[in-house]
N, C-alpha and C positions, 0 to 999 in steps of 0.2 A: 768575695769568691772563691773558692780549695783549689787548686789542682782535680779535687776530687768531687767537684760539683761540676763541672765541666762537662758537656753538655755530651755523649759518647756513640760514639760512631759501630761499626762491626768493625770489626778487624781479623785476623787470620790470625792463631793462636802462634802458627810455627814464624809464623817475621821475623823482625830480630824491632833491636827497641828501638823506639826514636828520639829525641833528647830531651822530650818535657820527657818518655818515660821514665829519667834517670831521672830528673828533678823529679815527679815524683813518689816515685824509689828510697832519694837522701831522703826525702821529707818525712812518709812513711817512717822511716828508719828510725830513724830521730824524734817522733812521736811517740810514736813502741818503743824505746830503752833512755826517756824524758828529757832526754836534754840538758846540757849544758845545768838545769837549775836542778833537774833531779839528780842527777850526775851527784852531783857537790852537798844538795842536800844526802842521800845511799849516803856520805863517803862524810856528812861533820859528824854527829855521832861517835863512830868508832875514833875517828883519828881525836875527839877529845877522852875520850877512856883513855889512850894509848897516854894523849901527852899527861893528862892529872897522873895516872897512876909512875907513873915515866916518874916526875915529882918527888912525890910523897907511897907510894909503892900501898897503897888504901882504894880496897879493890872497892870496899863501899860506896864512899864517897866519886868513887868516877863511872860505878853502873848510871849511878840515880844523879850524876849529871849526864852524862849520854840521854839517860832513860828518859830525863825535863829534856832536853837540846831535841830529839823527838816529835814529840810530842810539842811542842809550842810552834815549831814550820807547820805539822797537820794542822796549827790554830790559824798561824800568818794561812797558811791556803783558805782557812776557812774562811776565814774576814775579806780575803780575796776573793775568792766565789772562785775561787784556781780548780782544775782538776785537781782531788786528791787520791788516787790511788796512785801512784809513784807516794806519793810521802803514806801514807796506810802501810803499802808493803813495807816498807824501812820502816817506818814503827814500830810497828808490826813481830819483823824480824830481828829490834836493838829490842824492844820488851824479852826477849824470849834464852836473848845472849844477855839481859843485863838479870830474868831468873836463873839462870844457870848462875853468872857470877856468884850470886850470892845467894843459893845452895849451896854451889860448890865452896866457896872463901876462895877463890881464887880468881886472877887473873886468862886461866886458860878457858876456862868458864863460859867467863863469855864472848871467846872466838867458837869453843867449839859447834855447836851450835847450827852461826852460815857458814863455818867446811862444813859441813856434815850438808845441808843443802848446796851446798856449791860441788860439792862428791861425788852427791846421789846427782843434781843436773847433769853433772859431762860427764856421766853412765848412760840416764837420759839419755842425751845429744845421738850421743852413739851408736848405743843399741838400736832406738827411732831410724838411725839411717838403714843401721844395717838393716831392718828386715824391711826398711820401703817405707816405712811410715813415722817417716822427719816433723818429728815438733817445733819448728819452725814454720815448718809448713801452715799446722799450727794454731799456734803463736797467731804470725802475723798476717795465715788467710781474713780472718778478719775486719783487719788493719786493711787490706786492697779490694775489702767487697765482692771479695774472689769466693768465701771459704773455704770450704779442704773441692771442688770445682777442678784445684790443677789435681788432683790425685787423676782424674780420671778421661778431661777433658783438657787438659792444659801438659804435655809432659818432659812439653822443657823446662814449665813452671820448678814442677818436684826432682828435676833432674838438681836446677837452684840449688832448688830445697833440700837436698838429700844433701845435698856440695857444704852447705850454710852451715847444714844439723852438725854434720860431719869433725868442719874445723870446730863453731865449741866445743865440743866433744874431748877431741882434742887437744885447743889453747887448756879449756878447765882440765883435765885428766895431769898436763904437765904442770901448773902452776897447782896445781895442789897435792904434785909428788913430791915436789917442795915442799910445802909450808907440813905437811899431820907432820914427818921427820921434826920436823923445827916443835913441831906441839908437841915431842915423846923429851924431842931430847933439848931443845934445845929451851932459857929461858925464858918468862912472860913477857922481859918486854920488850926485848930480840923480833920473839915471836911479834909480836905485836909490830913491829912496826913495822917488820918485809908483809905483813894482813895491806898495811896502809899502804905502800909502796912497789903492791902484790895488787890491790884493787881497779886503775883506772885499766895500765894498757893492758891485760890480756883481754880487759872488755869493749875496748878502741878499737882492738886486733881483729877480734871477734864480728867485727859489726857493718868495719871495715869490709871482711873478709867478704860479710852476707851481703852487703853494696855492691862493689863484685859483681861475684855471681849471679843476685838481680839484676840487676845493670842488662845483661848481657841475657836474660829469660826474655821467653815470651813474654808481652800485655799482659798482664792478670784477666781476666775473665769473669764485668760485672753477671753476678748474681746476683742482685740483689731491683738493679737495672736493667735484670735478665724477665725478673721475677713483676715489679711494677707493667715492665712493655704487654706482657702475662693479663696481668690486669685488666690493663686499660680499653684489651680487646674484648676479652669475655663479657664487661658494659657492653661498651656498643655493640659487642653482638649483641644480646640479654637485649638493646635497646631499638635496635632494630628490630628485634624479634615476636620485639613487644606492638614497636611502631606495623 
């Protein structure tokens, strides 16, 4: 039985979080962002591309090797009957990078799609926080079984999601403020290794801030449990009327 399977009890959204809630938050974030295995699977194809390209400067060989490894990781997950959502998102991103690299004939072509996507995410996180509809709440709401209830029924969690989304936005924008000048003025190998170096630390920092803000927020309102309770009550009422 996971933390989410434990029976829920009525709570006051304004109440502070319990230690159990902090643990649930940590576990949910760990799962939502792929955990250690998902992180390795995300980094491995790009690392392989940079290593091979550093050795032989062959864009085609580097791109094909990265794409083959990404596909292999998905196959391994399928054979093990593991969840493939993170692996599939990774192979899609690598596939686009491989296509760009083969089309442009440059290593920078492999890096560009991911850089544009990451910078776009930074803008999206920042803007969503500023307009009061934090993107992180949309992403994590279903994970915590609260969906979008935080928007109108749980202001403490909306505030936490807003802070966390802003943190993600600032971290991502700072990361790509470093990378895009290297894309334009640095060489292919230098850009690749800096990309690898900046792959994990910003993500870890963003997830850490998310945990800090959500761990201090009120617990989520389990709208799934509410819906099931409502359905059960309606069914019971209908049965009583027929009796």
